[in-house]
N, C-alpha and C positions, 0 to 999 in steps of 0.2 A: 951465630944466631943473635939477632938484635935484642936489646932489652925491651921489656914491655913498657908502654908509655907511662903507667902509673908508678914505675920504679925509677924513672929518670929524675935527675936533679932539677931539670927545668919544670917538670910537673909538680914536684914537691914545693918548689919556690912559688909556683902559681897558687897552689892551695894555701900556703902560708899568707900570701897577700890577701886572698879572699877572706880567710879567717880573721885577719887583723881588721879588715874593712867592716865585717859584720860585727865585731866586738865594739868598734867605735860607734856604729849606728845604735847598738843596744845601750851603750853608756849615755848617748845623747837623749834617747827616749826616756831613760830613767831620770835624767836630770830635769827633763820637761815635766814629767809626772810629779816629781818632788816639789818643783817650784810652782805648779799650778794650784790655785786656791779654789776649792769647790765650795759652793754655797751650802751653809749648814741647813740641815733638814729641820723645819720648824716642828716643835713638839706637838703631838696630838692634843688638842684642848681637852682638859679633864671634864668628864661628865659629872653633874651633880647626882647624888644618890637619894632616892626617895624610898620611904618605908611604906610597904603595901601589906596591910593586914589581911589574912585569909578570913573568909566567913567562918563563924563559929561552928556551923554544921557544913563541913566541906565535903559534899557528896552530890554527885550528879544524879544518882538513882533516887535519893531521898529529897534533895534540895536543888532541883535543876536550875530554876530561874537565877538564884543568887550565885550559884557556883559557875554556871556558864557565863554570866555577866562578869564575874571576877576574872575568868580566863581571858575574856576579850579585853578588859581593862589592863590586865597584865601585859599583854602583847602590845597594845596601843601605847602605853606609857613607856615601854622599854625602847621605843624608837628614838627617844631623846634623853633618856635618863638611865642610869644604872639602878637596879632594883634590889632592895633588901626585903625579903619576905618575912613577915612577922607571924609566926605560927603559935605564939605564946598563949593566945586565948582560945585555941581549938578545943572544942568539947567533943566533937565527933569527926571522924575522917574515914572514908571508905576507899577501897583499892581502885575502884574505877576512877575516882577523882585524882588519886596518886598517879595513875598512868597518864591521865590528861595533863597533869601538872608537869610531869617529866618531859612529855612531848613538847610542851610550851618552852620549858627551860632549854631543851635541846635546840629548838629553832632560834631562840633569842640569843643564845651564846654563839651561834654561827655568824651573827651579825656584829660581834665584837662587844656586845653589852655584857656587863658584869652582873651576875645574880648571886646574892648571898642570902643568908637567913639564919634563924635561930631555931630552938627546939620547943615543942609544946610543953606546957606545964602539966597537962593531963597525961598520966602514966599510960593509959590505954592507947592514946594517940601515938605516944612515943613507941610503944610496942609494935603497933601496926606499921609505922614508918620503917622501923628496923627490920621486922620479920617479912615485910612485903618485898624487900630487895631495893627499896628506894635509895639507900645510901651506896649502892653499887653503881649508881648513875650520877651522883653528886658528891662533891668533895666534903670531907669532914675532918676537923682538926684532931679528933680523938680516935684511938683505935677502937673499932666496934666488932662485936661478935658476928659471925656469919649468919645470914638469914636462912633459917631451917624450914620455915613454914611457907615461904613464898619465893617467887622469881618473876622478874620483869625482863622480857626479851624484846630487842629492837631488830627489825629487819627492813631492808630496802630491796625488794625483790619482786619478781613477777612469777615466782614459783610457789607452789604449795609445799610445805615442809612437814611431812609426817613425823620425822624424828623429833622435831621441836615440839609438836603437839603431844607426842608420847612422853617426852621429858617433862612437860608441864603437868600432865595427868599424874605421872609418877611422883613428882614433887608434892603435889597437893594431897594425894592419897596417903603418902608416907607421913605427912604432917598430922593427919587424922588418926591413922591406924598403926603408925610406927614402922610400916614397911610399904613399899610401892604396891599398888593394885591396879588392875585394869578398870577403866570406866569407859565403855564403848560409846555411850551417849555423849559424854563431854568431849571425847576425842573426835567424834564425828562433827560436833558443832564447831570445834576449832578448825577442822578441815573445810567445812562449808564456809566459815568466816574468811579464811584465807582465799578460797575460790572466789567469793563475792568481792573481796578487795581487788583481786586481779582483774575482775570483769568490770568493776564500777568505780574504783577510787580515783583514777586519773581522768584528766580532761580528754585525753586521747589514748589510743592503744599503744602509742610509742613512749608514753611517760611512765615513770616508776614513782610510787609514793612510799613513804615510810609507814610501817605499821608496827604496833606494839601489842604483845600478847602477855598476859599476866595470870598468875595463879596465887591464891592465898588460902591457907588452911585455917579456918576459923574454928579453933578447938572448943571454944565456949558453946557454939551452936552445932558443932559436929557437921559443918558444911564446908565444902571446897568451893571457893568463889573464883570465878573466871571473868576476865575482861579482855575484850578484843577491840582495839582502837586503830582505825586507819585515819591518816592525816590528809587524805585526799579531799576532793571537792564535796564529798558526801553523796548520799543516794540521789537526792533530788536535784543535784546540779550535774550529775554524770551525763555523758554523751548518750548512753544507751537508754536512759530513762527520759531524756528530754522530749522526745516525740510523744511518748505516752502521756507525760505530764501536761503537755500543751493540749492534747486531745481532751483530757479530763477537765482542764480549765475552760475549754470551749463548751463542753457539755454542761459544766457548772453554770456558765452564764445563761445557757438556754433553759436548763431544767432545775436549776437551784445550785447554791454554793457548794463546792466540793473542795475541802482543804487538803493539804499534803498529809495531814493525819488520817483523813479518810482513804487516801491513796495507799498509805502504808498498811492500814488494816486490810485492804483488799489484796495487796501484794502478799501478805502473810497467809491469807485465806486461799491463795492460788488463783484469784480472779483476774490478775493482771499478767498477761503473757509477756515473755521476753521480747524486747524490741528487735532482736535479731531474727525472730521467727523460728529459731531452732528449738527442738523439744527439750534438749538437755540443759538449756539455759533457763534462768528465772526460777530455778528449783531451790536455791540456797536458803533464802529466808522462809519459804513455805516448809522446807524440810525441818528447819530449826523449830518453827512453830508447831509442827506435828509432833516433834519429840517432847515439847512442853505439854501439849494436850494429852499425850500418852503417859505423862508423869515421869518421864526419864530424866528431865531436867526441870528446875523450878526457878521462880523469881526472875523470869526473863524480862529485861529492860533494854529498849533500843532508843538511842538518841541520834538523830540525823538532821543536820541543818536546823530548821526551826521546829522539828517534830520531836516530842517526848512521848514514848509509849511504854507504860508499865504493862506489858502484854499479859502477865500473869493475873493482873487485877482488872484488865479490860479498860485501863485508863489511857486513852489516846487524846493528846491535846497539842496545841501550838504554843511555842515559846515566844517570848518577847525579843529574845536575842538569838542570833544565828550561831550555832555550834559548828566549829570547824571539823568537818569529817563525819565519820560514823562510829558510834560506840555501841557495842553489845556487851551486856553483863548477864550472867546466869550462874546458877548454883547446881551442884550435883552431889 
């Protein structure tokens, strides 16, 4: 019986020749790589750093014009410069502005801009920054205690997240009462806010926008403070409201001026139907408004694009500066 081909001397010799040839080719390639000089990558030019002081009263709900203008300047200047935020002169800061600031820092850092800062001299401002969860989203050189009174959560999603809403309610109530409690009104407003964001935040139904939800237990006032911020185009630039807004503007030219502040008031009162024509749509903001009227939540403030509405006080007005997205603040 004849030998198999791969066991013959002739086949072994053939394999040895092929292996030697491949070895020589590999050695030649290595010599070419070592001898080749690659151009050096030019270092990225260093950016200058500018110091940007925060407004003394850093609060969208109490000081909307100055705070919204600061956020716009922050993003505009960061396009060419690194930013050092100067918080030393802060006298007041609220959790709604903290959420908006973190959203700005998040966007800016994604472009490669460096953001740094210092701490407030005012102890009450330091406490709010620490207990709100601010330092879980920014780096700090010193070890800091955990935030027991607040939490700031970021999501990029098209889903409503009941578990997150429940977690925020429990964190806030535990900060006030020492243990978690249910608060159905606050929970439902969080769910309505998430639903509204999914329906209106993006320019189209295929986009996803980042939204931030926060809670803070203000033990001095015995109030749980909630903020919901979506970073989309805002209510008045959304696809679904575009047709309605155009119709209002046309009617305004014929019958008298109607601002976006007027439109928001009528949305809350349920006078503006959803642009989809579906009955279950367009219920989010009116449902939140009705909970405020029933006394289940308080201190409701809505900021969207150029509209500021302290709904609890009936103060609806236009801002000089465009706010990016939509912000809701309420207490329970």
